[in-house]
VOKEMAR-56639 format. One line per field, with one value per residue: residue number from 1; chain; x, y, z of N, C-alpha, C in turn. Coordinates in steps of 0.001 Angstrom, whole numbers, plus 500000, padded with zeros to 6 digits. Layout:
% residues N
num (NUM; ...)
cadena (A; ...)
nx (X; ...)
ny (Y; ...)
nz (Z; ...)
cax (X; ...)
cay (Y; ...)
caz (Z; ...)
cx (X; ...)
cy (Y; ...)
cz (Z; ...)
This chain:
% residues 140
num (1; 2; 3; 4; 5; 6; 7; 8; 9; 10; 11; 12; 13; 14; 15; 16; 17; 18; 19; 20; 21; 22; 23; 24; 25; 26; 27; 28; 29; 30; 31; 32; 33; 34; 35; 36; 37; 38; 39; 40; 41; 42; 43; 44; 45; 46; 47; 48; 49; 50; 51; 52; 53; 54; 55; 56; 57; 58; 59; 60; 61; 62; 63; 64; 65; 66; 67; 68; 69; 70; 71; 72; 73; 74; 75; 76; 77; 78; 79; 80; 81; 82; 83; 84; 85; 86; 87; 88; 89; 90; 91; 92; 93; 94; 95; 96; 97; 98; 99; 100; 101; 102; 103; 104; 105; 106; 107; 108; 109; 110; 111; 112; 113; 114; 115; 116; 117; 118; 119; 120; 121; 122; 123; 124; 125; 126; 127; 128; 129; 130; 131; 132; 133; 134; 135; 136; 137; 138; 139; 140)
cadena (A; A; A; A; A; A; A; A; A; A; A; A; A; A; A; A; A; A; A; A; A; A; A; A; A; A; A; A; A; A; A; A; A; A; A; A; A; A; A; A; A; A; A; A; A; A; A; A; A; A; A; A; A; A; A; A; A; A; A; A; A; A; A; A; A; A; A; A; A; A; A; A; A; A; A; A; A; A; A; A; A; A; A; A; A; A; A; A; A; A; A; A; A; A; A; A; A; A; A; A; A; A; A; A; A; A; A; A; A; A; A; A; A; A; A; A; A; A; A; A; A; A; A; A; A; A; A; A; A; A; A; A; A; A; A; A; A; A; A; A)
nx (912714; 912986; 911412; 911986; 910544; 910760; 908877; 908813; 906996; 906771; 906460; 906076; 908029; 909742; 907982; 908252; 907186; 906815; 909265; 909919; 912059; 912919; 910860; 907532; 904066; 902453; 904352; 905194; 902920; 902815; 905264; 904829; 902903; 904340; 906281; 904776; 903608; 902031; 899894; 897335; 897808; 895718; 894660; 893750; 895272; 897821; 897193; 896597; 899118; 900507; 899056; 899680; 902414; 902353; 901090; 902903; 905130; 904239; 904311; 906925; 909590; 912591; 915689; 917818; 920477; 920656; 921865; 922075; 921439; 921555; 920171; 917552; 916562; 913754; 911619; 908168; 905587; 902255; 899050; 895855; 893963; 895103; 896873; 900274; 902158; 904816; 907768; 910888; 914212; 916201; 918463; 920615; 920913; 923148; 922901; 921429; 919316; 918027; 917178; 915378; 913532; 912320; 911094; 909320; 907674; 906259; 904919; 903198; 901623; 899923; 896637; 896529; 893976; 893206; 894104; 892519; 890205; 890835; 890714; 891409; 893172; 894386; 895557; 897398; 899043; 900031; 900372; 901194; 903837; 906017; 908706; 910394; 912229; 913760; 914933; 917143; 916874; 917562; 918413; 920141)
ny (421877; 425085; 428249; 431653; 434724; 438084; 440866; 444303; 446972; 450177; 452868; 455726; 454859; 451732; 448588; 445258; 442198; 438890; 436997; 433729; 432564; 434316; 435644; 435154; 435372; 436565; 437878; 439714; 441308; 442381; 443752; 445617; 447211; 448255; 449793; 451836; 453436; 455660; 455398; 453124; 450200; 448422; 445051; 443968; 445204; 444146; 441442; 441415; 441993; 439700; 437747; 438445; 437901; 435106; 434196; 434912; 433512; 430863; 430584; 430796; 429431; 428157; 428235; 425403; 426084; 427961; 428903; 428453; 431343; 433230; 436272; 438136; 441369; 443411; 446026; 446575; 448135; 448864; 448885; 450271; 448330; 445954; 444860; 444558; 447322; 447955; 446060; 445774; 444817; 445620; 444911; 442607; 439024; 438043; 435952; 435510; 433795; 433290; 435858; 436325; 434288; 435175; 437529; 436349; 434898; 436929; 438023; 435908; 435678; 437813; 439200; 440884; 440446; 441240; 443815; 445513; 446108; 447943; 451138; 454251; 455773; 453896; 452222; 454008; 454593; 452110; 450168; 451083; 450902; 448207; 446514; 443589; 440844; 438146; 435178; 432455; 429537; 426563; 424892; 422167)
nz (681939; 683194; 682786; 682866; 683106; 683570; 684345; 684024; 684883; 683803; 685869; 687920; 689576; 689177; 688920; 689774; 688436; 688930; 688386; 688467; 689696; 691607; 692998; 694196; 693052; 695054; 696592; 694683; 694438; 697042; 696999; 694955; 696136; 698291; 697024; 695995; 698126; 698509; 696878; 695949; 694222; 692328; 692816; 690503; 688439; 688929; 688579; 685830; 684723; 685537; 684127; 681474; 681513; 681979; 679647; 677598; 678482; 678194; 675465; 674712; 673098; 673597; 671861; 671116; 671311; 673329; 676538; 680140; 682085; 680067; 678893; 677492; 676939; 676498; 675284; 675234; 673525; 673863; 672243; 673061; 672583; 673213; 671445; 670272; 669702; 669272; 669484; 670890; 671099; 673747; 675032; 673932; 674033; 673016; 671409; 668511; 667770; 670208; 670957; 668854; 669367; 671695; 670798; 668987; 670729; 672008; 669806; 668948; 671156; 671387; 670672; 673855; 675627; 678144; 678528; 676967; 678365; 680271; 681912; 680259; 681727; 683510; 681585; 680317; 682490; 683486; 681443; 678909; 678157; 678635; 680120; 679365; 680630; 679466; 680616; 680435; 682202; 684074; 682069; 680637)
cax (913339; 912253; 911479; 911815; 910331; 910548; 908204; 908933; 906030; 907298; 905581; 906987; 909099; 909480; 907356; 908607; 906174; 906851; 910302; 909676; 913283; 913245; 909741; 906260; 903088; 901998; 905435; 905173; 901824; 903262; 906335; 904273; 902222; 905308; 906948; 903842; 902878; 901094; 898749; 897019; 897740; 894689; 895023; 893429; 896416; 898854; 896704; 896743; 900548; 900852; 898458; 900504; 903651; 902069; 900765; 904146; 905950; 903745; 904597; 908355; 910337; 914009; 916503; 918737; 921782; 920610; 922454; 921651; 921897; 921391; 919035; 917127; 915723; 913027; 910510; 906958; 904614; 900947; 897885; 894828; 893166; 895860; 897874; 901603; 902492; 906249; 908604; 912262; 915241; 917016; 919749; 920662; 921510; 924361; 922515; 920323; 918194; 917315; 916492; 914252; 912520; 911593; 910229; 908266; 906740; 905393; 904079; 902119; 900810; 898964; 896445; 896355; 892601; 893062; 894440; 891488; 889149; 891338; 890408; 892535; 894122; 895166; 896383; 898519; 899914; 900630; 900559; 901560; 905148; 906459; 910009; 910462; 913538; 913650; 916153; 917225; 917216; 917229; 918817; 921310)
cay (423160; 426216; 429477; 432793; 436014; 439150; 441999; 445550; 447941; 451495; 453823; 456731; 453955; 450461; 447525; 443963; 441152; 437522; 436057; 432575; 432225; 435281; 436034; 434596; 436388; 437330; 438801; 440783; 442203; 443092; 444656; 446730; 448107; 448964; 450785; 452931; 453528; 456768; 455048; 451703; 449536; 447411; 443668; 443746; 445628; 443127; 440211; 441555; 441847; 438284; 437011; 438729; 437139; 433678; 433947; 434964; 432401; 429604; 430578; 430986; 428212; 428509; 427444; 424454; 426720; 428847; 428338; 429064; 432682; 434174; 437162; 439065; 442427; 444114; 446902; 446405; 449227; 448298; 449684; 450078; 447132; 444787; 444460; 445128; 448347; 447868; 445233; 446161; 444269; 446706; 444309; 441292; 437920; 437653; 434835; 436016; 432849; 433487; 437144; 436144; 433442; 436026; 438381; 435498; 434573; 438098; 438170; 434919; 435784; 438917; 440369; 440667; 440929; 441829; 445238; 446314; 446483; 448932; 452547; 454878; 456211; 452733; 451792; 454941; 454556; 450823; 449209; 451620; 450319; 447216; 445932; 442160; 440217; 436719; 434547; 431010; 428860; 425147; 424175; 421308)
caz (681778; 683747; 682020; 683749; 682464; 684544; 683729; 684762; 684382; 684092; 686520; 688440; 689964; 688493; 689693; 689195; 688549; 688569; 687984; 689326; 690408; 692650; 693834; 693746; 692706; 696222; 696936; 693689; 694809; 698225; 696597; 694193; 697065; 699113; 696194; 695775; 699376; 698498; 696045; 695943; 692927; 692515; 692542; 689105; 687622; 689127; 687942; 684387; 684418; 685723; 683009; 680292; 681711; 681796; 678246; 676833; 678972; 677623; 674030; 674471; 672785; 673590; 670947; 671744; 671515; 674492; 677751; 681401; 682419; 678956; 679112; 676441; 677490; 675450; 675626; 674444; 673557; 673573; 671880; 674091; 672275; 673649; 670451; 670509; 668706; 668986; 670353; 670579; 671981; 674297; 675395; 673318; 674789; 672311; 670550; 667704; 667826; 671470; 670846; 667944; 670002; 672643; 669980; 668436; 671817; 672185; 668615; 668897; 672373; 671269; 671526; 675291; 675804; 679479; 678445; 676299; 679304; 681220; 681663; 679555; 682746; 683943; 680462; 680161; 683655; 683796; 680356; 677601; 677873; 679613; 679845; 679650; 680696; 679223; 681124; 680298; 683456; 684156; 680866; 680927)
cx (912432; 912422; 911215; 911631; 910026; 909924; 908404; 907963; 906544; 906219; 906473; 908221; 908783; 908863; 907730; 907504; 906801; 908061; 910264; 910901; 913550; 912082; 908461; 905254; 902622; 903081; 905469; 904090; 902230; 904323; 905766; 903564; 903218; 906048; 906082; 902965; 901847; 899895; 898543; 896997; 896757; 895219; 894763; 894605; 897522; 898455; 896870; 898206; 900987; 900278; 899237; 901785; 903422; 901818; 902030; 905043; 905537; 904044; 906084; 909028; 911800; 914770; 917453; 920079; 921812; 921186; 921976; 922263; 921792; 920117; 918813; 916247; 915049; 911958; 909360; 906092; 903292; 900001; 896810; 893925; 893896; 896853; 899206; 901923; 903949; 906900; 910043; 913207; 916112; 918379; 919742; 921299; 922882; 924116; 921263; 919101; 917358; 916539; 915243; 913154; 911694; 910625; 909051; 907228; 905762; 904410; 902922; 901198; 899745; 897730; 896257; 895012; 892387; 893277; 893278; 890374; 889588; 890821; 891613; 893595; 895002; 896065; 897613; 899530; 900684; 901009; 900924; 902948; 905525; 907819; 909992; 911911; 913315; 914956; 916070; 917686; 916861; 917594; 920068; 922154)
cy (424227; 427408; 430612; 434040; 437008; 440318; 443215; 446527; 449317; 452396; 454989; 456037; 452641; 449462; 446221; 442963; 439856; 436769; 434886; 432202; 433154; 435708; 435427; 435718; 437200; 438287; 439969; 441794; 443033; 444123; 445865; 447717; 448892; 450035; 452023; 453132; 454651; 456516; 453545; 451196; 448399; 446034; 443355; 444108; 444588; 441822; 440265; 441377; 440388; 437451; 437230; 437917; 435660; 433339; 433936; 433786; 431085; 429483; 430718; 429634; 428607; 427640; 426529; 425100; 427675; 428142; 429109; 430445; 433691; 434978; 438023; 440103; 443151; 445012; 446614; 447630; 448647; 449343; 449380; 448877; 445842; 444278; 445145; 446081; 448245; 446914; 445461; 445533; 445435; 446216; 442875; 440261; 437553; 436482; 435262; 435100; 433039; 434803; 437008; 435272; 434239; 436944; 437581; 435141; 435713; 438191; 437177; 434970; 436873; 438495; 439958; 441287; 441589; 443342; 446067; 446772; 447516; 450326; 453162; 455354; 455052; 452224; 452687; 454819; 453241; 449970; 449811; 451133; 449376; 446708; 444475; 441723; 438719; 436080; 433043; 430437; 427396; 424339; 423376; 421086)
cz (682378; 682830; 682984; 682905; 683566; 683800; 684622; 684119; 684786; 684660; 686922; 689001; 689274; 689461; 689022; 689462; 688098; 688162; 688958; 690151; 691591; 693526; 693285; 693537; 693914; 696694; 695965; 694027; 696027; 697869; 695878; 695108; 697909; 698322; 696043; 697007; 699365; 697582; 696082; 694516; 693114; 692163; 691079; 688188; 687722; 688459; 686426; 683988; 684528; 684578; 681717; 680352; 681419; 680328; 677388; 677200; 678309; 676126; 673693; 674276; 672648; 672591; 671712; 672088; 672713; 675711; 678983; 681588; 681289; 679181; 677877; 677122; 676340; 676048; 674685; 674627; 673075; 673013; 672917; 673807; 672652; 672631; 670785; 669367; 668291; 669977; 669927; 671594; 672437; 674773; 674880; 674248; 674219; 671367; 669787; 667743; 669092; 671443; 669979; 668555; 671011; 671895; 669415; 669498; 672060; 671025; 668608; 670120; 672276; 670493; 672984; 675680; 677153; 679440; 677909; 677227; 680337; 680889; 680961; 680543; 683212; 682817; 680330; 681294; 683775; 682593; 679009; 677190; 679012; 679177; 680277; 679680; 680555; 679641; 680954; 681630; 683340; 682935; 681162; 679701)
């Protein structure tokens, strides 16, 4: 079973990181740089977003009742120490078990130690709020 999590980091414009079904990590880095042509997003910022994605992805256990194409969208608000201050489903999959499994994956994945080493400026700009899209793929 494949798992796909798309992370959108809210900036002045949105930057997408990592949905394995649509783009690889190097394409995400290239995309983020093209969206923000007037500023350089350091590779470190992109690497941190990818690490957060991988950590949550590895802890996401989809319920048997989930089917291909179901998507849970949520916003996460972080504290500067890497803990999650708030996790909120912004668009339900229609299956409460799936929504809860996505929330549980975030909860057990914290704290995100990569965030605590950021400058306050980088934290405020790139990681104070992140939107996650959890999509069920590859299920038979």
